[in-house]
N, C-alpha and C positions, 0 to 999 in steps of 0.2 A: 504493500499499500503506499502511496506518495504521501507525503507531508503537504498541509494546505497551504498553497501560495497566497500572498497577501497583495503582490502585484504582479503585472503579467512579466514574462521574461522579455527581454530585449530580443527583437527579430533579428540581429546580428548576422554576418556573413559567417556560413559554416566552412569548412576546409575544402574548398570546391577543387581545389588542386589534387587531392585525394580521388574526390567523386569522380573527376572527369576521366580519370585513367583508370579505375580500378574496376573489378568485375561485381557490380553492385545492382541492386534492384530497385533504383529510381527509373523513372520512363525516361529512356535514352532515344533520341531519333538523329537520323543521320540522312545526309542527300549526298550522291554521287554520279558524276557524269562517268559512265565506263566505257565512253570511246567507241561509238559504232559496234555496238554489241549484238552480236547472232547467235551467241552460246559459246561454250567452252572457258578457258581458262579458271577452270573449276578449282585446282589446287591451291594457285595464287590466290582467288579471291576467298577461299575457304581459310587460307593462311593469314590473309590482311585482317580478316573480320574475327576470327574465332581464336589466332593463336596469342599469346600473352609474352609480355616482355616486363621484368619487374613489377609483376602484379598488374600490369595495365593490359586491356584488350579492348577493342572495337565494341563488339558486342551488343549491337542495338536493338532496341524492340519494335522499332518502324525503321524503315528503310526506303526512300524514295529517289529512283535512278533517272538517269537522261539517257539518251542517246541508244533505245532499244530499237532493233529493226523491225520485229514482229513479235507473236504472240508466242511463238515458239523460243525465243531468246528469254520471255519473261518465264516460261514454263522451266527453261532449263536452269535459270538463276534460282528459281524457287526451289528447285532439287538440290541444287548446289548449296543452298542456305540449311535445308533440312537435313542433309547428308555430311555435313562438316562435323570433324570431330571436336566434341565440346558443344555442339548445337544442342540446344533443346528440343529440337525437332518439331516445333508447334508453328512454324511458319504457314501464313496463307497468303493469298493476294486477292485483287478485286478483277472486274473486266478490264483487259486489254482493249484500248481504242487504238486503230491503226488509223493515223492520219498522216498529212503530208509530212516527207522527211521522216526523221527519226522521232521516238515518243518517249514519254515517262512511264514509268510503272511504279506500282504502290506494294509494298510487302510488309507484313505485321505479324507479330506474334500473338496467337489467338489466347494465350495465357494472360497477356497483359492489354490487349487492343481490341476494342470491337469496331469493326469498319462498317460505314454507314452507306458508302457509295461513292460514286465517282461522277463528277458533272463536267462538262466542257464549257470553260468561261470564257475562250476566246479560239477562233477558228482560224487555223493557218491557211495563208494564202499568197498569193505573188504580190509583191512590191503595189502597193504601201502598207499592205497588211503585214503581221508578223509570220515568220515563215511556218511555224510550227503550231501546233494546238496547246492551249495552255488547259491544264487540268486542275480541278479541284478534287480532293480525297478528304472526306469528312469521317471523324472516328474519335473515339473517346476512350480513355482507360476503362479496364473492367472495373464493374461497380459505380461508375459515374455516369450512367445514360439518363436520357429523359429529364424530367423535371424542369429547373429553371434554365437549362442549357449549359451551365457555365462550367461543365466538367467536358465539353465538346470543342473540338479544334478542327477549324476548316484549314487545309494544307494546299495551298496554291504552288503547283510544281510546275517551274519555269526552266526553259531554255531559250532563251532570247536572241536576237539576233545578234552574230558576230561582227565585229569591224568596227571602225571609228569614223567612217565618214558621216556627212549629215543625214543621210538616207538610212544608215544603220541606225544611227540613233533615233531619227524618227519613228522607226519601225518598232524600237523597243519601246518608245513612248507610248506608243497605241496599245501596246500588251499590257503596261504599267497602269494605263487609266483604265482598263477594262477590267484589271484586279482589284484596283480601288474601288471602283464603282459597284462590283459584285458584293465587296466585301462591307462596303458600309450601306449598300441598299437590301443585301440578304443576309448577312452573317451576323453584323453588330444588331440587328432587331431581333434575333434570336438569343442574344447573350452569349454567343458562343465567341471564343478567342481565336486568333488567327496567324497563320504562319506562309512565309513567303520564302520559298528555299529552291536551290539548284544553281545552275549555270546561267547568271544573269549576263556574261560578256561585257560587263562595264569596266571600264578603266579608271574611272574617277567618280566620287560622290556628287560631283557637280554637273553631272548630266541629268538631262531632264526625266529621264525613265525612274533613276534613282531617287531624285528629290519628289518626284509624285509618290513614291513608294515609303519613302524613309526620312524624306526632309523635315524642316522644322514644321510641326503641327500636323504632319502625315499620318496615314492610318496605322503605319508600321515602324518600328525602329529597330537599329542597329543593335543587338543586346551587348556588343562589345565596344560599342561608343568610338568606333575607329574610322571616321570619314577623312577622306583626303584623295590625292592622287596616288593610285596604288600602283600602276604600271611602271615597272622598272625603278622601283624606288626602294632603296634598302631599309628605310625606315618602317617600312611594313613587312619585314622578312618572316615574321613569326605568323602571318595571317596568309600569306600567299598560298595558293593552291595549283597553281600551273605554270609550267609544266615539269612534274616530276622525272618524265622519261627524257628530259634534256633538249627537247626541240625548241631552243631558245631559253631554257632553264625556267628555276623558280623566280618569277619576276611578276606575277599577276592574281589579285584578288579577283577572281572570276566567280567563284563560287562560294554563296553564303547562305545564312539563314536570317530572315528577318522576323521579328515577331510582334505580336499587336501588344499595345498597354496592358490589356488582360493580363499577359504572361510577364509582366514586369513590374507589377504594383506590391509584390512582396504579401499576397495573400492568394491562399488557395491553390489552383492548378497554375504553375509558375516556373519562371526560368530559373535554375539555381545557379546563382550567379549576382553580381552587381551591374545592372545596365548603367549607372550611374557612372563607373569607373571604365577608362579607357584600357584597352588589352595592353599588357605589358610591351614595351619594347626593348626588353632586355632578356626575357626569360619567356619559352614556351610555357613553363608550369606557372600558369599565372592563378593564384590562389584565389583572385575574385571572380573567377569566370570557369565554367564547366565547358565552355565553347572551344572547340580544337580543331584545327587542320590536321587532320589525322595523319602522322607520319613527317609532319613538318617540325622539326627541332630547332629552325632559325639559322641553320649552318649551310644553307644550300642556295643562298641569292645569286642567281644568274648561272646556277649550275643544276647539274643531275642531283636528284635527291641524293641526300648523304646515306650511304649504306653502312659500312665500317664505321662504328662509333656513334649511329644515331641514338641520340639519348633519350628520345620520346619512345621509340617502337622496337630498337634493336635492328639488328642487319638482316634476319629473317624477314620480319614483316615489311621493312624498308624495301627490300628487293622485290618482292611480292607486289608492292604498290606501283613499283615502276613497271613490273612484267604485265600488270592488269592494263596498263596505258596502252599497250600494244603499237609502241612507238611514240604516240602523242597523247597526252591526255590530261586527267586532273586527279588531285586529290580528293578525298571525302572530308565533308564536314559534319560534325556532331556536336548536339548538347544534351545535357540532362534537366528534365523537369520533375518538380516535386508534384503531387496530388494533394487534392483538398483533404483537409481534416474532417471528421463526422464525428458530430456530437452524440453522446448517450448519456444518459442519467437514469437514476433510481425510479422506477415507474409510480410509485406513490408513497407517500409518507402519513403515518396515522400513530396520534400521542396516546390513543387509549384513553381512559379516564385520569384526570388529574386533579388533585386538590385545590380549590381556590387559595391564591396567594402563594403556591407553591411553585418553586422554578422547573421547567420542564424543557426537555431539548430531544431531537432526533438527529441521526447523521443522513445527510443527502451525499449520494456519490456521483460525481460527474467525471467521464472520461473520454477521451478519443478513440472512436472504435474504428478507426481506418485499418486497412488490413495491412499491417506491418511486416506479416510474415510474406507477403506478396511485394511490398514496396519498400521494404526497411524503414526504420524510424527515421532515417535520414532524407528518405523518398516522401515523406508525408509532412505537410505542413501541421505546424504547432496548433492545438486548437484554444482560441481564446474567447473568453466568456465572462459575462457578468450574471450576478442574482438578483432577484426582485421578489418580493414577497405581497400575497394579499394582506390586507389590514388585520391585525391580530397574529402576524407570524413576521418575525425575526430573521433577517438574513445577512451573513457578512457583506461587507462592502468592497469595492473595488475589483480590479480585472484578474482574472486567474488564467493560468496557462497549463497545457497537458500534451505529451508527445505521445503519439502512437505507441502501442505495445509496452506500455510502462507502468500498468496498474491503472490507479484512480486516485483523485482527489477527494478528500472528505471535507465536508462544511457541516458545521453546526447549525441546525435551526432551531428556533426558540418559539414559545405559544405565549400570549398574553394572558396571564391567569388572574387579572386583577378584578375580572367580572366573571360570574358562573354563567355557563349555556354550552350549545354545541357550537364550534366554529370551524369552518370550512372555507377553503378557497385553493390559491394556486402559487406554488413556486416557479418562477419563468426564468430559464436558462437561456440567456439570448448571445448567440455566438457566432463564429466566423465558420461554422460547421456547413459541409455541403449540403445543400438541398434542406436544411432544418429551420432556417430563420431563428425560431425559437422553440424551446419545449415548454410545456406547459404540464407541470407535475401535480396532481391533486393531493391535496394535504387536509388532514381532519383531525379534530381533538374535542374532546368535552370536559369542561371545566367544572367540578363538581362544587355546590356551596358547601361551608364547614358542618361538620355533623352537629346534631341538636343532642346532647346528652340526655336531656329530659324525655326525649322521644324515646321510651323506653323499648318500645315494641315495633319501633321503627315504621309504623304505618303514615308516619309524615304529619301526626298531629299529637301536640301535647294535651292529654286529657285525662280523664280517671281510668281509661285501660291502661295507661302507663303506670299510675298509681299501683292498680292491681297487679300489673306485672312485675314490679319492682318488689312489691311484698311478697308475691308468690315465690320470686327468686331469693330474696334473703331469708324467707323460712325454709328453703332448700326444697320446694314444690318441682321448680322446675325454672329455667331461665329463656329468654328468647336468643335464637342463634346470634352469636358473637357478642353477648353480654355477658356480665357477671356481677354478682351482689358485692364485690370490692369496689364501690362507686369510686372512692377518693384514692385508688390505687396503691393503698400503703401496704398490701400484701395480707391485710386482715379484713375478716366481714364482721363488723361489728357496729355499735350504734352512730361511730361517727360516719359511715357509710350511709346510713338511714336519713342523718342529719344532712349530709352532703346532696343526697337526691332531693330532699325537700326543698333545699334551697334552690337547688336548679329548676325543680318544678314549677315553684313560685316566681322563679325570673322568667320562664318559658324560653323561647328561641328568639 
């Protein structure tokens, strides 16, 4: 059992550096342009995704890919995921839509995620349209479906037009506008969160498409707060994703994951990291972020991805990432999310019968019932709540906190015994728990008036029947249940008891 807290624990930053690289159970999502993929590359894909180095492994729960040639490529990749050494074997996919050029594909672990379907947000066509379809994949973590929608994510998978000409940028802008409009017009009214991820083919945050999506006041934001001109700029060497195979070297941040503000507010389903902090320019192991360009340890600017001595993933995984590129390609991007707290509490409270004027209390238990065995306590938001009571009942003040999987908090609830009668009402637990809003707990108790000693027969009246009952008890004929002729409680039955009863009888109640 946990101690009762009197203030909420600070929301502070957890050790993101550990979470981002370890085999852990928070919700991990990834995006990867797998370079004109038609199948194959099985050993390298499996090694890149499931091998470990110094306790770090990619191991996503959701992965959205780009440059798949056809449905056969999707099926081959699904089989690769499920058959990989160390894989949980619970991978599934959704409908593959074969549009113009290459396409995205969505893969998810059924033990962690529920997929809701795929929508075409933007159709690919010739100039001035975007060259490829833009797909939106909707899903929610297991246990967080329906209701107010706050557990659901709309994932926009992008592979925007490459190039830096004005025409290329204009075609990217069309796609960005369609994503923005769909998100604001369709997703935000549902209360869902949003992600835009994939190969943006954007060289600078100043370009119009990027500003439409992640500029000041836009619908999405960069969780690692790293704007700038990324192309061929060593200041961004820790976030570059292209090209690990050496065709021009590692000098572009083409691949990114953007998130909506709902995933960056420190509450509920949320990015594990501090979106107010820029990503480190001195280390890949940034403790403020779970976001990673998987395999990039920052030592490969303008070079092929470092293999020997790669401090993030080691030589084996690094070589597999290069091999997957098939001559020219990209690194995957991943980040971790925590899921909502779930509030639970004692179902009802009853004081029973309490004597007027005497103190009385019962214990209320409140806890975070989110599935810590599935997500781990680090992957679940802390439950934060306050208590309120109906008139006649007392509750402790302040804000309280509880982590998932760690028992419960105990709170002392009191009843006002200054007046007699049956008292009932509710204790309300108002919290940030998913889909609860507040929990109303019924509470009741009866405050009994003080006993009247002269009512010797216990019928609620003081009359001659009480006198007769006491005399019979005093003479040893028989006493009413719960009574004794030792009226003054001195341990003896004598005339002092008779005198004490007469005095009480004359005073009444």
